[in-house]
C-alpha positions as CSV (number, residue, x, y, z in Angstrom):
1,X,76.3,84.5,94.5
2,X,78.0,81.7,96.4
3,X,76.3,78.4,96.9
4,X,76.5,77.3,100.6
5,X,75.7,73.9,102.0
6,X,72.8,73.7,104.5
7,X,75.1,72.9,107.5
8,X,77.4,75.9,106.7
9,X,74.4,78.1,106.3
10,X,73.1,77.1,109.7
11,X,76.5,77.8,111.3
12,X,76.6,81.2,109.7
13,X,73.0,82.0,111.0
14,X,74.0,80.7,114.5
15,X,77.1,83.0,114.6
16,X,74.9,85.9,113.7
17,X,72.5,85.3,116.5
18,X,75.4,84.5,118.9
19,X,77.0,87.9,118.1
20,X,73.8,89.7,118.8
21,X,73.2,87.7,122.0
22,X,76.8,88.1,123.2
23,X,76.7,91.8,122.4
24,X,73.5,92.2,124.4
25,X,74.9,90.3,127.4
26,X,78.0,92.4,127.4
27,X,76.0,95.6,127.2
28,X,73.6,94.5,130.1
29,X,76.7,93.6,132.2
30,X,78.3,97.0,131.6
31,X,75.0,98.8,132.3
32,X,74.6,96.9,135.6
33,X,78.3,97.7,136.6
34,X,78.0,101.4,135.6
35,X,74.4,102.4,135.2
36,X,75.2,106.1,135.1
37,X,77.2,105.6,131.9
38,X,74.5,103.7,130.1
39,X,71.5,105.8,130.8
40,X,69.0,106.0,127.8
41,X,67.9,103.5,125.1
42,X,69.9,105.1,122.4
43,X,73.2,104.8,124.4
44,X,72.5,101.2,125.2
45,X,71.7,100.4,121.5
46,X,74.8,102.0,120.2
47,X,77.0,100.1,122.7
48,X,75.2,96.8,121.9
49,X,75.7,97.4,118.2
50,X,79.5,97.9,118.7
51,X,79.8,94.9,120.9
52,X,77.9,92.7,118.5
53,X,80.0,93.8,115.6
54,X,83.2,93.0,117.6
55,X,81.8,89.5,118.6
56,X,81.0,89.0,114.9
57,X,84.6,89.7,114.0
58,X,85.8,87.4,116.7
59,X,83.4,84.6,115.4
60,X,85.1,85.2,112.0
61,X,82.0,86.2,110.2
62,X,82.4,87.8,106.7
63,X,83.2,91.5,106.9
64,X,79.8,92.5,105.5
65,X,78.1,91.3,108.6
66,X,79.8,94.1,110.7
67,X,77.6,97.0,109.6
68,X,74.5,94.7,110.0
69,X,75.3,93.9,113.6
70,X,76.4,97.6,114.2
71,X,73.1,99.0,112.9
72,X,70.6,96.3,113.7
73,X,69.4,97.3,117.3
74,X,69.7,101.1,116.7
75,X,67.6,100.7,113.5
76,X,65.0,98.7,115.2
77,X,64.7,101.3,118.0
78,X,64.5,104.1,115.5
79,X,61.7,102.4,113.6
80,X,59.8,101.8,116.9
81,X,60.3,105.4,118.0
82,X,59.0,106.8,114.7
83,X,55.9,104.6,115.1
84,X,55.9,103.6,111.5
85,X,52.9,101.5,110.1
86,X,53.3,97.8,110.4
87,X,53.1,97.1,106.7
88,X,56.3,99.2,106.2
89,X,58.3,96.7,108.3
90,X,57.1,93.9,106.1
91,X,57.8,95.7,103.0
92,X,61.4,96.5,104.2
93,X,62.1,92.9,105.1
94,X,60.7,91.7,101.8
95,X,62.9,94.1,99.8
96,X,66.0,93.2,101.7
97,X,65.2,89.5,101.2
98,X,64.7,90.0,97.5
99,X,68.0,91.9,97.1
100,X,70.3,90.1,99.6
101,X,68.7,86.6,99.0
102,X,70.8,84.0,100.9
103,X,73.1,86.4,102.6
104,X,72.1,85.1,106.1
105,X,73.2,81.6,104.9
106,X,76.6,82.9,103.8
107,X,76.1,84.2,100.4
108,X,78.0,87.1,99.0
109,X,75.9,90.4,99.1
110,X,75.2,92.6,96.2
111,X,78.2,94.6,94.8
112,X,77.8,96.9,91.9
113,X,80.5,97.6,89.2
114,X,81.2,100.9,87.9
115,X,80.8,102.0,84.3
116,X,84.6,102.3,84.1
117,X,84.9,98.7,85.1
118,X,82.4,97.6,82.4
119,X,84.4,99.6,79.9
120,X,87.7,98.0,80.9
121,X,86.3,94.5,80.9
122,X,84.8,95.2,77.4
123,X,88.2,96.2,76.2
124,X,89.7,93.0,77.5
125,X,87.0,90.9,75.9
126,X,87.5,92.6,72.5
127,X,91.3,91.8,72.7
128,X,90.5,88.2,73.6
129,X,88.2,87.9,70.6
130,X,86.0,85.7,72.9
131,X,82.5,84.5,71.7
132,X,81.3,83.5,75.2
133,X,81.2,85.5,78.4
134,X,79.9,84.8,81.9
135,X,79.3,87.4,84.7
136,X,79.2,85.5,88.0
137,X,77.1,87.2,90.6
138,X,75.9,89.7,87.9
139,X,73.8,91.9,90.3
140,X,71.7,94.2,88.1
141,X,73.8,93.6,85.0
142,X,76.3,96.4,85.5
143,X,78.9,94.6,83.4
144,X,76.8,92.0,81.6
145,X,74.4,94.4,79.9
146,X,77.1,96.8,78.4
147,X,79.0,93.9,77.1
148,X,75.9,92.4,75.5
149,X,75.8,95.6,73.3
150,X,78.3,93.6,71.1
151,X,76.0,91.3,69.1
152,X,78.7,88.8,68.3
153,X,79.3,88.0,72.0
154,X,77.2,85.5,73.9
155,X,76.7,86.9,77.5
156,X,75.3,84.9,80.4
157,X,74.6,86.8,83.6
158,X,74.4,84.5,86.6
159,X,72.5,85.9,89.6
160,X,70.7,84.2,92.4
161,X,69.0,87.1,94.2
162,X,65.5,87.5,92.9
163,X,65.3,91.3,92.6
164,X,68.7,91.9,91.0
165,X,68.1,89.0,88.6
166,X,64.7,90.5,87.6
167,X,66.3,93.9,86.9
168,X,69.0,92.2,84.8
169,X,66.4,90.1,82.9
170,X,64.5,93.3,82.1
171,X,67.6,95.1,80.9
172,X,68.5,92.1,78.7
173,X,65.0,91.7,77.1
174,X,66.0,93.3,73.9
175,X,69.3,91.7,73.7
176,X,69.0,88.3,71.9
177,X,72.7,87.5,72.7
178,X,72.2,88.0,76.5
179,X,70.6,85.7,79.1
180,X,69.9,86.3,82.8
181,X,70.4,83.1,84.6
182,X,68.7,82.9,88.0
183,X,71.0,80.3,89.6
184,X,74.0,80.0,91.8
185,X,77.3,80.6,90.2
186,X,78.4,77.3,91.6
187,X,75.9,75.6,89.0
188,X,77.5,77.3,86.1
189,X,79.7,75.3,83.9
190,X,82.6,77.6,83.1
191,X,83.8,75.4,80.2
192,X,81.2,77.2,78.0
193,X,83.0,80.6,78.2
194,X,86.2,82.0,76.9
195,X,86.1,84.8,79.4
196,X,84.6,84.8,82.9
197,X,84.2,87.9,85.2
198,X,83.4,88.0,88.9
199,X,83.1,90.8,91.6
200,X,82.5,88.8,94.7
201,X,84.4,88.7,98.0
202,X,87.7,87.6,99.5
203,X,85.9,84.9,101.4
204,X,85.1,82.9,98.3
205,X,88.1,83.5,96.1
206,X,90.0,80.4,97.0
207,X,87.1,78.1,96.3
208,X,86.2,80.0,93.1
209,X,89.8,79.6,92.0
210,X,89.5,75.8,92.3
211,X,86.2,75.9,90.3
212,X,88.0,78.1,87.6
213,X,91.0,75.8,87.4
214,X,88.7,72.7,87.2
215,X,86.2,73.9,84.6
216,X,87.6,76.6,82.4
217,X,89.2,75.5,79.1
218,X,93.0,76.1,78.7
219,X,93.7,79.5,77.2
220,X,90.6,81.0,78.9
221,X,90.7,84.2,80.9
222,X,89.2,84.7,84.4
223,X,88.8,88.3,85.5
224,X,88.3,89.1,89.2
225,X,87.3,92.6,90.2
226,X,89.1,93.9,93.3
227,X,89.9,90.5,95.0
228,X,92.8,88.3,93.9
229,X,92.7,84.6,94.0
230,X,95.1,83.5,96.9
231,X,98.4,82.1,95.6
232,X,97.6,82.7,92.0
233,X,99.9,84.9,89.8
234,X,97.7,87.1,87.5
235,X,98.8,87.5,83.9
236,X,98.0,91.1,84.2
237,X,96.5,93.6,86.6
238,X,94.4,96.3,85.1
239,X,94.0,99.6,87.1
240,X,90.6,101.2,86.5
241,X,90.2,104.9,87.0
242,X,86.9,104.9,89.0
243,X,86.0,106.2,92.4
244,X,87.1,102.9,94.1
245,X,90.4,102.7,92.1
246,X,89.3,99.1,91.1
247,X,91.9,96.6,90.1
248,X,91.1,93.8,87.7
249,X,93.0,90.7,88.3
250,X,93.3,88.7,85.0
251,X,94.3,85.0,85.2
252,X,95.1,82.9,82.1
253,X,94.3,79.2,82.3
254,X,97.5,77.5,81.2
255,X,97.6,75.2,78.3
256,X,98.9,71.7,78.8
257,X,102.6,71.3,78.0
């Protein structure tokens, strides 16, 4: 997951609070102007969620914040209405923090690759005859673990969030050629790998492209699932026959003339 400097993280968090506050202010204003249309807590919560999501978009937050803003207040009201035990709130927050570690500071949330994507990446790696493979933002090892079934391939799965990393580490426990690295992908030296794979977000692709250009060895192959690098021409685009109709953008690092 993406490494964000402290200042940028604070800005992201400020935008999140601002979107909620502005959504609440807009909802309160509309309710004051037309009280008959906004009778009832649920109606107010839904309007506030929509308003907060719109403000989030206006503040140029990453798109994954939209459902968070949309559902935040309705979910809070639902939990209060159900009178759930207090420990359940703490458990929910803890699980969300372990899975989406750092998302509030701007990190990329958890995305899972399909089995078909893992098979397609494995076929590419076989053709490349690579001996080193990195999965950046590996999640629960959806791609890294299947590829590590090939004992000649050294596989490193880079994941920052604690719970997905723990799952990947457990899945790799019997695979001597696989390692689950609990660290940011920005701390990974890509020069160690012949093939690098990532399934991240459009928001980080330009910066990741610079890292790939700077660190990967000439002749190496970078594979991005679903999201192209802006202004880069892929060597090949692989269409995967899965539910999302995933595209794998394959970029060859040029050798010096």
